[in-house]
C-alpha positions, 0 to 999 in steps of 0.5 A: 499500500505504501508503494501505491501511495508513493506512486500516487504522490509521485503522479500528483506531483508530476501533474502539478509540475505539468500544469505549472509548467503549462501556464508558465509556457502559455504566459511565455508565448503571450509575451512572444507575441506581443514582442513580435507585434512591437518588433513589426511596428519598429521595422515600419518606422525604421529608416533604412541605410539606403533611405538614409544614404539617398537623403543624405546624398540629396542634402549634400547636393543642395549645400554645395549648390548653396556654396556655389551660388555664395562663392559666385557672390564672393567672386563678384564682391572681389571683383568689384573691390579690385576694381575700385583699388581696395584690394590688390591683384595678389590679394585677390589671387590670394582670396580666390585660391582659397577653399572650398572652391579654390581657382588656380592661377597660372 
């Protein structure tokens, strides 16, 4: 009889343990579904490298265009200053040979 009782106790313990594991598995499964939904949401909002590279390239191009316009204005200003003899030809060449759009004088 004692063997039967211990077998029943073992089976009962296994049953309780199994029920406990099933509950934990259910909770874990529920959490994983929630995490998957969050990841999908993040992916839809995430910026891709290609998109970012394209936008940075566009921005760089726009900045170069603006800088070229400013360089044209500076060139015109230097021309006027030289014509009015405010700066010398050496100073003109020195200024125009500066970056970002240096002019070479040969």
